[in-house]
Structures are given as C-alpha cells and as structure tokens.
C-alpha positions in Angstrom: 0.1 0.0 0.1 3.0 2.2 0.5 3.3 2.5 -3.3 -0.3 3.2 -3.9 -0.3 6.1 -1.2 3.0 7.5 -3.4 1.5 7.4 -6.4 -1.7 9.2 -5.1 0.6 11.9 -3.8 2.2 11.8 -7.2 -0.9 12.4 -9.0 -1.7 15.4 -6.9 1.6 16.8 -7.5 1.4 16.2 -11.4 -2.3 18.0 -11.3 -1.0 20.8 -9.9 1.9 21.2 -11.9 -0.3 20.6 -15.0 -2.8 23.3 -13.8 0.1 25.9 -13.4 1.6 24.9 -16.9 -1.8 25.1 -18.9 -2.4 28.5 -17.3 1.0 29.9 -18.2 0.8 28.3 -21.7 -2.5 29.5 -22.6 -2.3 33.0 -21.1 1.2 33.4 -23.2 -0.7 32.3 -26.3 -3.7 34.7 -25.6 -1.5 37.7 -24.8 0.7 37.1 -28.1 -2.9 37.3 -30.0 -3.8 40.6 -28.4 -6.5 39.3 -26.1 -7.4 41.8 -23.2 -5.9 41.1 -19.7 -9.4 41.3 -18.4 -10.8 38.7 -20.6 -7.8 36.5 -20.1 -8.0 36.6 -16.3 -11.9 35.9 -16.3 -11.8 33.1 -18.8 -8.2 31.5 -19.2 -6.6 32.2 -15.9 -10.1 31.4 -13.8 -10.8 28.2 -15.6 -7.3 26.9 -15.9 -7.0 27.0 -12.2 -9.9 24.7 -12.0 -8.5 22.3 -14.7 -7.4 19.8 -11.8 -11.1 19.2 -10.5 -12.4 19.2 -14.0 -10.0 16.4 -15.2 -10.2 14.6 -12.1 -14.1 14.5 -12.2 -14.0 13.6 -15.8 -11.7 10.5 -15.4 -13.6 9.5 -12.5 -17.0 9.4 -14.0 -15.6 7.6 -16.9 -13.9 5.0 -14.9 -17.3 4.3 -13.1 -16.8 6.2 -9.9 -19.2 8.8 -9.9 -18.9 9.1 -6.3 -15.5 10.5 -6.5 -16.4 12.9 -9.1 -19.5 14.3 -7.1 -17.3 14.1 -3.8 -14.7 16.1 -5.6 -16.9 18.9 -6.7 -18.9 19.1 -3.4 -15.9 18.7 -1.1 -13.9 21.3 -3.0 -16.8 24.0 -2.6 -17.0 23.2 1.1 -13.1 23.4 1.5 -13.0 26.6 -0.5 -15.5 28.5 1.8 -14.7 26.9 5.2 -11.0 26.1 4.9 -9.7 28.6 2.5 -11.6 31.6 3.5 -11.5 30.9 7.2 -7.6 30.5 7.0 -7.3 33.6 5.2 -9.6 35.8 7.5 -7.9 34.4 10.6 -4.6 35.7 8.9 -6.0 39.2 7.7 -9.7 40.6 7.5 -11.3 40.1 4.2 -12.6 43.4 2.7 -15.5 43.0 0.2 -16.3 44.9 -3.0 -20.0 45.7 -2.6 -20.6 45.9 -6.4 -18.6 42.9 -7.4 -20.0 40.8 -4.6 -23.7 41.8 -5.3 -23.0 40.4 -8.8 -21.1 37.3 -8.0 -22.9 36.5 -4.8 -26.1 36.2 -6.6 -24.6 34.1 -9.1 -23.1 31.9 -6.4 -26.4 31.4 -4.8 -28.1 30.5 -8.2 -25.3 27.9 -8.9 -25.7 26.6 -5.6 -29.4 26.1 -6.0 -28.9 24.5 -9.4 -26.5 21.9 -7.9 -28.9 21.0 -5.1 -32.0 20.7 -7.9 -29.5 18.6 -9.8 -28.5 16.4 -6.8 -32.0 15.8 -5.5 -33.0 14.6 -8.9 -30.5 11.7 -8.3 -28.9 11.7 -11.8 -27.2 14.7 -13.5 -27.7 13.9 -17.2 -26.6 15.7 -20.3 -29.7 18.0 -20.1 -28.6 19.3 -16.7 -25.1 19.7 -17.8 -25.9 21.8 -20.9 -28.3 24.1 -19.0 -25.2 24.5 -16.3 -22.9 25.4 -19.2 -25.2 28.0 -20.7 -25.7 29.5 -17.4 -22.0 29.6 -17.0 -21.4 31.1 -20.5 -24.2 33.9 -19.6 -22.3 34.6 -16.5 -19.0 35.0 -18.0 -20.5 37.4 -20.7 -22.2 39.2 -18.0 -19.2 39.5 -15.8 -17.1 40.6 -18.6 -19.2 43.2 -19.9 -20.1 44.7 -16.6 -16.3 44.9 -15.5 -15.3 46.7 -19.1 -18.2 49.4 -18.3 -17.1 49.8 -14.7 -13.5 49.2 -13.7 -14.2 48.3 -10.3 -11.7 46.6 -7.9 -12.8 43.3 -9.1 -12.1 44.0 -12.7 -8.5 45.2 -11.7 -8.3 41.9 -9.7 -8.8 39.8 -12.9 -6.3 42.0 -14.7 -3.6 41.3 -11.7 -4.2 37.7 -12.0 -3.1 37.8 -15.8 -0.2 40.1 -14.7 1.0 37.3 -12.0 1.3 34.8 -14.8 4.7 34.7 -16.3 5.1 34.4 -20.0 6.8 31.6 -21.6 9.5 32.2 -24.1 8.9 32.3 -27.9 5.3 33.9 -28.1 2.3 32.1 -29.3 3.7 28.7 -30.3 5.9 28.3 -27.0 2.6 29.1 -25.1 0.4 26.5 -27.2 3.0 24.0 -26.6 3.5 24.6 -23.0 -0.5 24.5 -22.7 -0.5 21.0 -24.2 2.2 19.8 -21.7 0.1 21.3 -19.0 -3.0 19.2 -20.4 -0.8 16.1 -20.6 0.3 16.5 -17.0 -3.2 17.2 -15.6 -4.6 14.1 -17.5 -1.8 11.9 -16.1 -2.2 13.4 -12.7 -6.0 12.9 -12.8 -5.4 9.1 -13.6 -2.8 8.5 -11.0 -5.0 10.2 -8.4 -8.3 8.4 -9.4 -6.9 4.9 -9.7 -5.1 5.1 -6.5 -7.9 6.8 -4.8 -10.3 4.3 -5.4 -7.6 1.4 -4.4 -7.1 3.3 -1.0 -11.0 3.7 -0.4 -11.4 -0.2 -0.9 -8.4 -0.9 1.3 -9.6 1.0 4.3 -13.2 0.2 3.5 -15.0 3.5 2.9 -16.8 4.8 -0.3 -14.9 6.6 -3.0 -17.2 9.2 -2.3 -15.5 9.8 1.2 -12.2 10.0 -0.3 -13.4 12.4 -2.9 -14.8 14.7 -0.2 -11.6 14.6 1.7 -8.2 13.7 0.2 -9.1 14.7 -3.5 -11.2 17.7 -3.0 -8.4 19.3 -0.6 -5.8 18.4 -3.0 -7.1 19.7 -6.0 -7.8 23.1 -3.9 -4.3 23.4 -2.6 -3.4 26.1 -5.5 -6.3 28.1 -4.1 -5.4 27.7 -0.5 -1.7 28.7 -1.1 -2.6 31.4 -3.2 -5.0 33.1 -0.7 -2.8 32.5 2.4 -0.1 34.2 0.8 -2.0 37.2 -0.4 -3.3 37.4 3.2 0.4 37.6 4.6 0.9 40.3 1.8 -2.2 42.3 3.3 -4.3 41.5 0.0 -6.9 39.2 1.5 -9.7 40.7 -0.4 -8.6 38.6 -3.5 -9.5 35.5 -1.7 -13.2 36.0 -1.6 -13.2 36.7 -5.4 -11.3 33.5 -5.8 -13.4 31.3 -3.9 -16.8 32.6 -5.3 -15.5 32.4 -8.8 -13.9 28.7 -8.1 -17.2 27.5 -6.6 -19.3 28.7 -9.3 -16.9 27.2 -12.0 -17.0 23.9 -10.1 -20.7 23.6 -10.1 -21.7 25.0 -13.6 -18.3 24.2 -15.5 -17.0 21.1 -13.8 -20.4 19.4 -13.2 -21.7 20.7 -16.5 -18.9 19.4 -18.6 -18.7 16.1 -16.7 -22.4 15.5 -16.9 -22.4 16.3 -20.8 -19.9 13.6 -21.3 -21.3 11.0 -19.1 -24.3 10.9 -16.7 -23.3 11.2 -13.1 -25.5 9.0 -10.5 -25.3 10.8 -7.4 -24.4 8.9 -4.3 -26.7 8.6 -1.5 -24.4 10.1 1.2 -24.2 13.3 -0.9 -27.8 13.7 -0.7 -28.2 12.9 3.1 -25.3 15.3 4.2 -22.7 16.9 2.1 -24.9 18.9 -0.2 -26.5 20.4 2.7 -23.2 21.2 4.4 -22.2 23.0 1.2 -25.5 25.1 1.2 -24.8 26.0 4.7 -21.2 26.8 4.3 -22.6 29.2 1.4 -25.2 30.6 3.5 -22.7 31.2 6.3 -20.3 33.3 4.2 -23.0 35.4 2.4 -24.2 36.3 6.1 -20.6 37.1 7.2 -20.3 39.5 4.1 -23.8 41.0 4.4 -23.3 41.9 8.3 -20.4 44.2 7.5 -19.2 43.7 4.0 -16.2 42.3 5.5 -15.1 38.8 7.0 -13.2 39.3 10.3 -10.8 37.3 12.2 -13.7 36.0 14.6 -15.6 34.8 11.7 -12.8 33.2 10.1 -12.2 31.0 13.0 -16.1 30.0 12.9 -15.5 29.0 9.4 -12.4 27.0 10.2 -14.0 25.3 13.3 -17.0 24.3 11.1 -14.6 22.6 8.6 -12.8 20.9 11.5 -16.1 19.7 12.7 -17.3 18.3 9.3 -14.0 16.7 8.4 -14.1 15.0 12.1 -17.5 13.5 11.1 -16.1 12.1 7.8 -12.9 10.7 9.7 -15.2 8.1 11.3 -15.4 6.4 8.2 -11.6 7.2 6.8 -10.4 6.0 10.2 -12.7 3.0 11.3 -12.2 1.9 15.0 -13.1 -1.6 14.5 
C-alpha cells in the first residue's frame, strides 16, 4: 500500500503542476494574439485553475466512480469556503467590494441552488449539464461586459491575476506547446489520483465518495489555498473572496456541467443525505458574514475553520474506522 499512497500523492503533484503549466501556456498564447488582460483573467486563468478538478471529475466518472467525481466538486466547494476563507480571514480580515459581490454573490446562490436541484433528482444527465454550461457562459459574458464598463476593484483583480502569470519564451507557439504539456500532465495526474484513490478507499473500507470529499477535494484545492494565504500575509486578503466565489461557481456550472454532458453522473446517497446540505450551509454562512459588515473578520474566519474541523471529523469516522 505504500506504493499506492505514493502514487496518489504523485497524482496530486502532477495535477497542480499541470494546471499551473496550462495556465502559463494558454495565457502566453492569448497575450501574443492581443487578447485583453481582463478577458484572459476572467476566462483562461480562472478556468485554468479549475483544470485539476475538471480532469479529475471527468476521469472518475468515465472510470465508473461517480462518487469520487461528485465528492470532488462538493468537497472542493466546502473546503473553499470553510477552509480557505477561514484560514485567510484568520490571518487578515477580508474586505469586500460591494458591487462585485452583489453580482457574483447572486450567481453563487443561483449555482448552488442549481446544484441542489440536480443532486435531488438523483442523476445529473446531459440536459442538466448543458443548462449549467449555458448559465456559466451567460455569467462570463455578463461579468466581462460589466467589468469593462465599470472598472471596479474586481475588474482590476482579474487583470492582476493575468499580470501574475509569467510568460513562456517564444510567444504564441511556445505558449501553445506549454498548454499542451499542461493538459498532458493534468490528465496523467488525474489518472494516477483517481486509480489510487479508489484503491485506498477499498483498502480502508470506505466509499470513493468519502475519499473524494476529503483527500481529493482538499488536494485539488491546494493551489487556491496557497494563493489565498500568501495574499493574506501580503495584506491583499480581499482577493481570496473573489477567488473562492469564482471557483465555486466554476466547480458547479463548469465541472459538473462538462462531466454530465460527457457521461451522466449518478449521485451517491451520502451526498444527498449530508454533504450537499453542508455545502449549502457553508455558502449561506459566508454570505451572512459578508452582508453583516461587507468584510469577513478574524472571529468569523475562526468560526469557518471550526465548522470545517467538525465536518472533517465527522467524515473521519469513516476514513479511520475503529473496528
């Protein structure tokens, strides 16, 4: 089993490297074609950082592990809110741009409601997936148009995201080649991660859903966690909320949407019983914290971390059976 755990970790590392390489390559190619920094940040950078979750969920559902695919998305959304925002706010309070959150907050609520509806149906098929993708496209067009007209702090954040991505040498073709390498690394990492996560789940006697909600979800969220914590130490904690809200919207509408179009996803019973409602509660909690003062303070960050600790402890009963 030591080899299995090693391969699982290797899969996570390849996923993270692949996602970063894909973003660098795609951004370089887009810059060489004269695409605006705002559009690059809103599309390529934002979606590229979700590439590990997307490829992992696609690989899982195609290999007959829908629980791992669903657990990855739902678990990532829970970790994004409770773990990442909690840790960030504990380091430095998170200020909120009122206008940007009014737009993105409503889309977060809508995407969460769509996810709940799809989960309660029991099977997320191609019709659900297509509807999610149409909604995501509409949101992206709306956000891009709004941020072109009103140069608010959120628009500048997307441009800064683009500026932070280093160029590959050689322009368009180098960027395109780097993007292809990133895709290959991401696919290879996802195969390693999914194959060995299923083996680990069977070995310790738990469902692949539980592994998806914990090990896989946290592992694929590591880039967002590191980015947000580093930003908080640099006194730029405000970027964390936009990153988390955007990531959660992409996870539901983009990742579940694409995965369901490729292959129907049968929702595991444990997701319906508990985890989808934890995701709803986490979303409601962060919106409540934001609405009470347009910022998330340290005490609220601690509350989010404690809530995540309670949730993971509950899941750990299955991960660490006492019998």
